[in-house]
Structure formats: structure tokens, C-alpha cells
C-alpha positions as CSV (number, residue, x, y, z in Angstrom):
1,M,0.0,0.0,0.0
2,D,3.0,2.3,0.3
3,H,2.9,2.8,-3.5
4,L,-0.3,4.9,-3.1
5,K,1.6,7.6,-1.0
6,N,3.4,8.9,-4.1
7,Q,0.3,9.2,-6.2
8,E,-2.6,11.6,-6.4
9,P,-5.0,10.8,-3.5
10,F,-7.1,8.2,-5.3
11,A,-7.1,8.3,-9.1
12,S,-5.5,10.3,-11.9
13,S,-7.5,12.2,-14.4
14,S,-6.9,9.4,-17.0
15,Q,-8.2,6.8,-14.6
16,I,-11.3,8.8,-13.9
17,A,-12.0,9.2,-17.6
18,H,-11.6,5.4,-18.1
19,F,-14.0,4.9,-15.2
20,A,-16.5,7.3,-16.6
21,H,-16.6,5.2,-19.9
22,F,-19.2,3.0,-18.3
23,V,-21.0,5.0,-15.6
24,E,-21.0,8.6,-14.5
25,V,-18.3,9.5,-12.0
26,T,-18.1,12.8,-10.2
27,L,-14.8,13.8,-8.5
28,I,-15.2,16.3,-5.7
29,V,-12.4,17.9,-3.6
30,E,-14.1,18.5,-0.3
31,L,-11.2,20.4,1.5
32,S,-7.5,20.6,2.1
33,A,-6.6,19.3,5.5
34,E,-4.9,22.1,7.5
35,F,-1.7,20.2,8.4
36,E,-0.3,18.8,5.2
37,E,-2.9,20.3,2.8
38,I,-3.7,16.9,1.4
39,P,-7.1,17.0,-0.4
40,L,-9.9,14.7,0.6
41,W,-11.6,13.4,-2.6
42,A,-15.1,12.0,-2.7
43,I,-16.2,10.1,-5.8
44,E,-19.8,9.7,-6.8
45,L,-20.6,6.6,-8.9
46,T,-24.0,6.2,-10.6
47,A,-25.8,5.4,-13.8
48,S,-29.1,6.9,-12.7
49,E,-30.7,9.7,-14.8
50,D,-29.9,13.3,-13.9
51,G,-32.6,14.8,-11.7
52,A,-34.4,11.5,-11.2
53,L,-36.4,11.5,-7.9
54,G,-36.3,8.7,-5.3
55,I,-32.7,7.6,-6.0
56,P,-31.1,6.7,-2.6
57,N,-27.6,8.0,-1.7
58,I,-25.0,5.7,0.0
59,K,-21.5,6.5,1.2
60,L,-18.6,4.4,2.1
61,I,-15.7,6.0,4.1
62,G,-12.3,4.4,4.7
63,N,-9.2,5.2,6.7
64,I,-10.8,7.5,9.3
65,H,-8.0,6.1,11.5
66,G,-4.8,6.7,9.4
67,N,-3.1,3.4,10.5
68,E,-6.2,1.3,9.5
69,A,-5.5,1.2,5.8
70,V,-7.5,-1.9,4.6
71,G,-10.7,0.0,4.1
72,R,-9.0,2.4,1.7
73,E,-8.0,-0.5,-0.6
74,I,-11.3,-2.4,-0.3
75,I,-13.2,0.7,-1.3
76,L,-11.0,1.2,-4.4
77,N,-11.4,-2.5,-5.3
78,F,-15.2,-2.2,-4.9
79,M,-15.3,0.8,-7.2
80,E,-13.3,-1.0,-9.9
81,Y,-15.5,-4.2,-9.5
82,L,-18.7,-2.2,-10.1
83,R,-17.1,-0.6,-13.2
84,T,-15.8,-3.8,-14.8
85,E,-18.9,-5.8,-14.1
86,Y,-21.5,-3.2,-15.1
87,D,-22.0,-4.5,-18.7
88,T,-22.4,-8.1,-17.8
89,N,-23.9,-8.3,-14.3
90,T,-27.6,-7.5,-14.2
91,T,-27.6,-7.0,-10.4
92,I,-24.9,-4.4,-10.7
93,Q,-26.7,-2.7,-13.6
94,W,-29.8,-2.5,-11.4
95,L,-27.8,-1.2,-8.5
96,L,-26.0,1.6,-10.4
97,N,-29.1,2.5,-12.4
98,N,-31.1,3.0,-9.2
99,T,-28.6,4.2,-6.7
100,R,-26.0,6.9,-6.1
101,L,-22.9,5.6,-4.5
102,H,-20.4,8.0,-2.9
103,F,-16.9,6.9,-1.9
104,L,-14.3,8.6,0.4
105,P,-11.5,6.1,0.4
106,T,-9.4,8.0,2.9
107,M,-10.7,10.4,5.5
108,N,-7.3,10.8,7.3
109,P,-4.5,11.1,4.7
110,D,-2.3,12.7,7.4
111,G,-2.4,9.7,9.6
112,F,-1.9,7.4,6.7
113,A,1.2,9.3,5.6
114,V,3.0,8.5,8.8
115,S,1.8,4.8,9.1
116,H,3.5,2.0,7.4
117,E,2.9,-1.5,6.0
118,G,3.1,-4.4,8.4
119,M,2.0,-2.3,11.4
120,C,-0.8,-4.5,12.8
121,I,-1.3,-3.0,16.2
122,G,-0.6,0.3,18.0
123,E,-1.8,3.8,17.8
124,H,0.9,5.5,15.7
125,G,-0.8,7.3,12.8
126,R,-4.3,6.7,14.2
127,R,-5.0,10.4,14.6
128,N,-4.8,13.3,12.1
129,G,-2.0,15.9,12.1
130,K,1.5,16.1,10.7
131,Q,2.7,13.3,13.0
132,G,-0.7,11.6,13.2
133,D,-0.9,12.7,16.9
134,V,-3.6,15.5,17.0
135,E,-7.2,14.1,17.3
136,D,-9.0,10.9,16.9
137,L,-11.4,11.7,14.0
138,N,-13.8,9.1,15.2
139,R,-14.3,11.0,18.5
140,N,-14.7,14.3,16.8
141,F,-18.4,14.5,15.9
142,P,-21.3,16.0,17.9
143,D,-22.5,13.4,20.4
144,F,-26.1,12.2,21.0
145,Y,-25.9,12.3,24.8
146,H,-23.0,14.6,25.6
147,D,-21.5,18.0,24.7
148,N,-18.4,17.1,22.7
149,K,-15.7,19.7,23.6
150,I,-12.9,18.2,21.5
151,P,-11.9,20.9,18.9
152,R,-13.6,20.1,15.6
153,Q,-11.1,19.0,13.0
154,P,-11.3,20.1,9.3
155,E,-11.8,16.5,8.2
156,A,-14.8,16.1,10.5
157,K,-16.2,19.4,9.4
158,A,-15.9,18.4,5.7
159,V,-17.8,15.1,6.3
160,M,-20.5,17.0,8.3
161,K,-20.8,19.5,5.4
162,W,-21.0,16.6,2.9
163,M,-23.9,15.1,4.9
164,D,-25.7,18.5,5.0
165,E,-25.6,18.7,1.2
166,I,-26.5,15.1,0.4
167,P,-29.4,13.1,2.0
168,F,-27.6,9.8,2.7
169,I,-29.8,6.9,3.7
170,L,-27.1,4.3,4.3
171,S,-23.4,4.5,5.2
172,A,-20.4,2.5,6.4
173,G,-17.0,3.4,7.9
174,L,-14.4,0.7,7.2
175,H,-11.9,0.1,10.0
176,G,-9.3,-2.5,11.0
177,G,-8.1,-4.2,14.2
178,A,-11.1,-6.6,14.5
179,V,-13.5,-8.5,12.4
180,V,-17.1,-7.5,13.3
181,A,-20.0,-5.4,12.2
182,N,-20.6,-2.7,14.9
183,Y,-23.9,-0.8,15.1
184,P,-25.0,2.3,17.1
185,F,-25.0,3.5,19.7
186,D,-21.4,3.7,20.7
187,T,-22.3,6.5,23.2
188,V,-24.1,5.9,26.5
189,R,-26.2,8.2,28.6
190,V,-24.4,7.3,31.8
191,Q,-21.2,5.3,32.2
192,T,-21.4,2.2,34.5
193,S,-18.9,0.2,36.5
194,Q,-20.4,-3.1,35.5
195,P,-17.8,-5.7,34.4
196,I,-19.8,-6.3,31.2
197,N,-20.9,-3.2,29.2
198,P,-24.7,-3.0,28.6
199,P,-25.8,-2.2,25.0
200,S,-26.9,1.4,24.2
201,L,-29.8,0.8,21.8
202,T,-31.3,3.1,19.2
203,P,-35.1,3.3,18.4
204,D,-34.1,1.4,15.2
205,D,-32.3,-1.4,16.9
206,D,-34.1,-4.0,14.7
207,V,-32.9,-2.3,11.5
208,F,-29.3,-2.0,12.7
209,K,-29.1,-5.6,13.8
210,H,-30.5,-6.6,10.4
211,L,-27.9,-4.5,8.5
212,A,-25.1,-5.8,10.6
213,T,-26.3,-9.4,10.1
214,V,-26.5,-8.8,6.3
215,Y,-22.9,-7.8,6.2
216,S,-21.6,-10.5,8.6
217,Q,-23.5,-13.4,7.0
218,N,-22.2,-12.4,3.5
219,H,-18.6,-12.0,4.7
220,L,-16.6,-15.2,4.3
221,R,-15.4,-15.3,7.9
222,M,-17.1,-12.6,10.0
223,H,-20.2,-14.6,10.8
224,T,-18.1,-17.3,12.5
225,G,-17.1,-14.9,15.3
226,V,-13.5,-14.3,14.5
227,V,-11.2,-13.7,17.5
228,C,-8.2,-11.4,16.9
229,D,-5.2,-11.7,19.2
230,E,-7.0,-12.8,22.3
231,G,-9.8,-10.3,21.7
232,K,-13.5,-10.6,22.1
233,K,-15.6,-13.3,20.3
234,F,-18.6,-11.7,18.7
235,E,-21.7,-13.9,18.4
236,G,-22.7,-14.0,14.8
237,G,-20.0,-11.4,14.0
238,I,-22.1,-8.4,15.1
239,T,-22.1,-6.2,18.2
240,N,-23.7,-3.1,19.6
241,G,-21.0,-0.5,19.9
242,A,-21.4,0.4,23.5
243,A,-21.7,-3.3,24.5
244,W,-18.1,-3.7,23.0
245,Y,-16.7,-0.5,24.6
246,P,-18.5,2.8,24.9
247,F,-17.2,6.2,23.7
248,S,-18.5,9.6,22.7
249,G,-18.3,11.6,19.4
250,G,-18.4,8.7,17.0
251,M,-19.2,9.2,13.3
252,Q,-21.8,6.4,13.1
253,D,-23.8,7.8,16.0
254,F,-23.8,11.3,14.4
255,N,-25.0,10.0,11.1
256,Y,-28.0,8.4,12.7
257,A,-28.9,11.0,15.4
258,K,-28.5,14.1,13.2
259,H,-29.6,12.8,9.7
260,G,-31.4,9.5,10.2
261,C,-28.7,7.9,8.1
262,M,-28.0,4.3,9.1
263,E,-24.2,3.8,9.4
264,L,-22.2,0.8,10.6
265,T,-18.6,0.6,11.7
266,L,-17.2,-2.4,9.7
267,E,-14.1,-3.8,11.3
268,I,-12.7,-5.9,8.4
269,S,-9.2,-7.1,9.4
270,C,-7.3,-8.2,12.5
271,C,-4.2,-6.4,11.3
272,K,-4.7,-2.7,10.9
273,F,-2.1,-2.2,8.1
274,P,-1.3,-5.7,6.7
275,R,1.2,-6.6,4.0
276,A,0.1,-6.0,0.4
277,N,0.1,-9.7,-0.4
278,L,-2.9,-10.2,2.0
279,L,-5.1,-7.7,0.1
280,P,-6.5,-10.1,-2.5
281,S,-7.9,-12.4,0.2
282,L,-9.2,-9.5,2.2
283,W,-11.0,-8.2,-0.9
284,K,-12.5,-11.6,-1.5
285,E,-13.8,-11.8,2.1
286,N,-15.6,-8.5,1.8
287,K,-16.7,-8.3,-1.9
288,M,-20.2,-9.9,-1.6
289,A,-20.8,-8.5,1.9
290,L,-20.4,-4.9,0.4
291,M,-22.7,-5.8,-2.5
292,Y,-25.5,-7.1,-0.3
293,Y,-25.0,-4.3,2.2
294,V,-25.4,-1.4,-0.3
295,M,-28.5,-3.1,-1.8
296,E,-30.2,-2.6,1.6
297,A,-30.6,1.1,0.7
298,H,-33.7,-0.1,-1.2
299,R,-35.5,-1.5,1.8
300,G,-37.8,1.0,3.4
301,V,-39.7,4.1,2.3
302,T,-39.0,7.1,0.1
303,G,-41.2,10.0,-1.1
304,Q,-41.6,13.7,-1.7
305,V,-43.2,16.3,0.4
306,V,-45.0,19.0,-1.6
307,D,-47.3,22.0,-1.1
308,S,-50.9,20.8,-1.6
309,I,-51.9,23.9,-3.6
310,T,-48.8,24.8,-5.6
311,G,-47.3,21.3,-5.9
312,L,-43.9,22.7,-5.2
313,P,-41.4,20.7,-3.0
314,I,-41.0,21.6,0.6
315,P,-37.3,21.4,1.7
316,K,-36.1,20.8,5.3
317,A,-39.4,19.4,6.5
318,N,-39.1,17.4,9.7
319,L,-40.2,13.7,9.6
320,Q,-40.4,10.9,12.1
321,I,-41.6,7.4,12.1
322,I,-44.1,7.2,15.0
323,G,-42.5,5.1,17.8
324,R,-38.9,5.8,16.4
325,N,-38.1,9.2,17.8
326,I,-35.3,10.1,15.4
327,T,-36.0,13.1,13.2
328,F,-34.9,13.1,9.5
329,H,-35.4,15.8,6.9
330,T,-36.4,16.4,3.3
331,S,-33.8,17.4,0.8
332,K,-33.8,20.6,-1.3
333,N,-36.2,18.7,-3.7
334,G,-38.5,17.7,-0.8
335,E,-37.4,14.1,-1.0
336,F,-36.9,11.8,2.0
337,W,-35.7,8.2,2.6
338,R,-35.8,5.9,5.6
339,L,-34.6,2.3,6.0
340,L,-37.3,0.1,7.6
341,L,-38.0,-3.6,7.8
342,P,-41.2,-5.1,6.5
343,G,-44.3,-4.0,8.4
344,K,-46.9,-1.2,8.9
345,Y,-45.8,2.3,10.0
346,I,-47.1,5.8,10.5
347,I,-45.0,8.8,9.3
348,Q,-45.4,12.3,10.8
349,V,-44.5,15.3,8.7
350,E,-44.0,18.8,10.0
351,A,-42.8,22.0,8.2
352,P,-43.0,25.7,9.2
353,G,-46.1,27.3,7.9
354,Y,-47.9,24.0,7.3
355,Y,-50.4,21.8,9.2
356,T,-48.8,18.6,10.7
357,L,-49.7,15.5,8.8
358,T,-49.6,11.8,9.7
359,Q,-49.9,9.0,7.1
360,E,-50.0,5.2,7.3
361,F,-47.9,3.1,4.9
362,S,-46.5,-0.4,4.6
363,V,-43.1,-1.8,3.7
364,R,-43.4,-5.2,2.1
365,N,-41.1,-8.2,2.4
366,F,-39.0,-9.6,-0.4
367,S,-38.1,-13.2,-1.0
368,V,-34.6,-14.6,-1.4
369,G,-33.2,-13.6,-4.8
370,Q,-35.7,-10.9,-5.3
371,L,-34.5,-7.3,-5.7
372,P,-35.8,-5.0,-3.0
373,S,-37.8,-1.9,-3.8
374,L,-38.6,1.2,-1.7
375,T,-42.2,2.0,-0.8
376,K,-43.0,5.3,-2.5
377,L,-45.2,8.0,-0.9
378,E,-46.5,11.4,-2.1
379,I,-47.2,13.7,0.8
380,S,-49.1,17.0,0.4
381,L,-49.0,19.5,3.2
382,L,-51.7,22.2,3.6
383,N,-50.5,25.7,4.3
384,S,-51.5,26.8,7.8
385,T,-52.7,30.2,6.5
386,I,-55.6,28.4,4.8
387,S,-58.7,27.7,7.0
388,T,-59.7,24.1,7.2
389,T,-63.3,25.4,7.2
390,I,-63.6,26.7,3.6
391,M,-65.8,29.7,3.0
392,P,-66.5,31.1,-0.5
393,E,-64.1,34.0,-0.1
394,T,-61.2,31.8,1.0
395,L,-61.5,29.0,-1.6
396,P,-58.2,28.1,-3.2
397,P,-57.6,28.4,-6.9
398,L,-59.4,25.7,-8.8
399,T,-57.4,23.5,-11.0
400,T,-59.2,20.2,-11.5
401,T,-62.8,19.1,-12.3
402,E,-63.0,17.3,-9.0
403,E,-62.0,20.5,-7.0
404,I,-64.5,22.6,-9.0
405,N,-67.3,20.1,-8.2
406,E,-66.3,20.1,-4.6
407,A,-66.3,23.9,-4.4
408,E,-69.7,24.2,-6.2
409,T,-71.2,21.7,-3.8
410,T,-69.9,23.8,-0.8
411,I,-71.4,27.0,-2.3
412,F,-74.7,25.2,-3.0
413,V,-75.0,24.1,0.6
414,L,-74.3,27.7,1.8
415,E,-76.9,29.1,-0.7
416,T,-79.5,26.4,0.4
417,K,-79.0,27.4,4.0
418,T,-79.5,31.1,3.1
419,V,-82.6,30.5,1.1
420,S,-84.1,28.5,4.0
421,K,-83.4,31.5,6.3
422,L,-85.0,33.9,3.9
423,D,-88.1,31.6,3.5
424,Y,-88.4,31.5,7.3
425,L,-88.3,35.3,7.5
426,F,-90.9,35.7,4.7
427,R,-93.3,33.4,6.4
428,K,-92.8,35.1,9.7
429,L,-93.5,38.5,8.1
430,E,-96.6,37.2,6.4
431,R,-97.9,35.9,9.7
432,N,-97.2,39.3,11.3
433,A,-99.0,41.0,8.4
434,E,-102.1,38.7,8.7
435,S,-102.2,39.2,12.4
436,T,-102.0,43.0,12.0
437,H,-104.8,42.9,9.4
438,S,-107.0,40.9,11.6
439,D,-106.6,43.3,14.4
440,N,-107.8,46.1,12.1
441,K,-104.7,48.2,12.4
442,G,-105.2,49.6,8.9
443,I,-103.4,49.7,5.6
444,K,-100.7,52.0,6.9
445,T,-99.4,49.2,9.2
446,D,-99.4,46.7,6.3
447,I,-97.3,49.2,4.2
448,F,-94.9,49.6,7.1
449,S,-94.6,45.8,7.4
450,C,-93.8,45.5,3.7
451,F,-91.2,48.2,4.0
452,V,-89.5,46.4,7.0
453,S,-89.6,43.2,5.0
454,M,-87.8,44.8,2.0
455,V,-85.1,46.3,4.2
456,L,-84.5,43.0,5.9
457,I,-84.3,41.1,2.6
458,E,-81.7,43.7,1.2
459,V,-79.6,43.4,4.4
460,I,-79.5,39.6,4.2
461,L,-78.7,39.5,0.4
462,F,-75.9,42.0,0.9
463,A,-74.4,39.8,3.6
464,V,-74.6,36.7,1.4
465,L,-73.1,38.4,-1.7
């Protein structure tokens, strides 16, 4: 892996052009790290149509710890695998036609630069900085339970900005030093002195366990419970983060708590920086696990939130799945995504200036060998300036025959009620006139009654019109 240190971060312009021969690739320089000014490059890989709605975004990040270098190479191999197999593999065609995959092969080039091949254990190069000794980037994010006072590093800021701009639904951080799929939370509300750490569970524990199991079961060894250097044995090759060892400021917790994006920490090799001759076997172990993992982005719900009158998208709306109290948000196009297992759910949608809406929906199951598909919703919010009791003067613009018929029915009902009131007044006045006549009050009284009747009728008609 040392040969990469003398090249541009991940790919030359000629390599990118060759890659783009099959599918669209976007190369984005997110920032220059403040220590060595090494750029972080994120690459988007997709064959989906420009502007197509409902396409889920996935990201894979490697090398957040500079001395854990396997993830960097596995991500590069995965990109190349998708490119070379696109024309002949129908599953990969479906994946790239219906998904946007984003890759950040190295998040900590500073730490990687001071690490070296064959360094299986230890902390040298783990952190960022010129000597790899400044901050642990996987302790540098806002925490769900605690105020993280560690100075925010430029690499963490870049990833946070990236997540603000792109609504990721699924993510993974690739690490080394163990072989296990680790799921949130890593953080705990209160530290305990128990000899065995209790798990810190999210409201979506069922989804996280499912995702971790998908990766572990499709990894060639992880599901067997690999033990590294007298380390812990993980049942089924999965673990809750806090149950392994708790800490604050982790990237996977931030993804979920801030954005509703499901992220796992994938520990994929016992040796943090193995010899290059071991890379082919490590790639083979992880290839199908990565494939099945990214396909999980199509299990759940997607949709668009729009204004019920204008039909325009509503960005930054707040959404929750009832019973799963983690808020996620609509994109600039009003789109949203949420991973869920098969079942019935209720979604709640709120946006400033609109009435809150709840809507039921179902996520269906898929048989083995069947490609998954997101449940699609269209959610229309009513502007809160519009009265829910519609009067003629506040009726919205009419655009469809159904709306016109509904409005005409409303006006007809109002007119019927008004006519009934007028008829009642006429009859009452007639009875008064007859009574006056029978009492011999004279024709002047009758004329006066008629005059009063005419005045009352004009007042009522003026009020109606």
C-alpha cells in the first residue's frame, strides 16, 4: 500500500476518464486538511438519470484512522469491481441505475502518511495531524448524549458539510483491528462500573441488527465470530458499539442522530495495516458483503413532500416514524428516505407554515433472490394560512374538475341554508301582516310591514353576496 503515497489521492484524471466510460463519476475535492494540505476526494458513482427522484444515496468511508488502511483499498477495489462488471452483471446494472454511491476512500491522509505497511497494532498514525498525533477523528463529531468539547477538525467538518448537502440513507465506515459489524449507539447516557458493558440501543435497533447481520453473513469469515489476538468473540459477527466498549463523538452515531442515516462501523481485518500480499484475500472476504449491504438502501420508504396547492417541493421538513423518535429531513427537492424492515408504519411530517400530517404506509417483504424496492409516498401539506373550514371568499384556486365540483357543492350548501333562512323570514313577516290585518290596524301598518320586510331582505342579500 505504500505505493499509493506517491500518487494523487485516489485516481489520476486518465483513470477517472476510463472509469466514466461505463458510468458517471463525479470527483469532488471537499477540503484541504490544514496540516499537510492533502485533499480529501469524494467520488460519486451512478448510472441513474440526472434529476431522477427517489434515488437513494449511499456513502462508504475508509481510513478514518490513518493506520487502519485496509478500508481504503477495499473501497478502491469495490469501485473497480462495479465498473468492470456493469455491462455483464444485471444486479450491478440495477444497483447503479437506481442508486448513487459515494466513496471517500481515505478520510485521514495525514495519519496514513506516517503509518507503514506491516504495522498490525498500536496507535501510531491513528489520529490526524502532521505526525498523526492530534485528534481521533472518530471521537470528533457532535454526540447524541454529551457535549463534545474536542476541537472540531477540518476532516470532520468536511464530512459534516457533505452530509448536510446530500441526504444519505445508508453508510459505512471501514476500520481495522477486529472482524465484526458494529452498530449504534457507541455512546451511552451514563457510564457504568459493570464488568460487562450493557448495550446502548437506538429506536431502530431492529434495522441496525438486520444491517449488521446482512454484512456479517455475507462476509466469508465474520459470521463465524473471528477472534483477533485474544480479543473478544462476537456472536454472529455483530455487536452493539457500547456493548463492546462505549465512547462519545463517533461518526456512526452522528449519522443516525443528526440525519437519520444508518451507518455501521465495519471492522474488516485483524491487522490494521497488513502486508500488500494479503489484500486479495481481504477483498475476496468483503466483496459480496459490500454488495448485499449497499443493496439494503432499497429496503424502506421514500417519497416527496409538496405544497398541496402549488405542488412545489418543501425542503427541510421534519419527519419521524411514529415510535422511532429520530428526526430526519427532506432534501432541497422535498425528497426523503428511511430504512425500515417489512411492516406497517405511520409517518409524521412537519414544516414551518404547514399543518402537521400523519400518514400510514406499509413496507413489504422480499423473497430470497428478489431485488428490493422502496415504498414510495406522495405527501401533500396544507398551508396553515388556509382555513380548514372553507368559505367562498377563501376557496383556493381551482385546477381540476374534482376540485371545481367540490367547491360548487360547498357554495350550493351555503346558498341552500341562506334560502331557508329567507323563506323563514318571509313566512314570519306574512304571519305578522295577517295578524296585524285581523286586528284592524289599517293599511298603513301593512305598508310599514312590507317596508320592513324589504329592508331585511336587502340586508340579508348584501351579507350573502
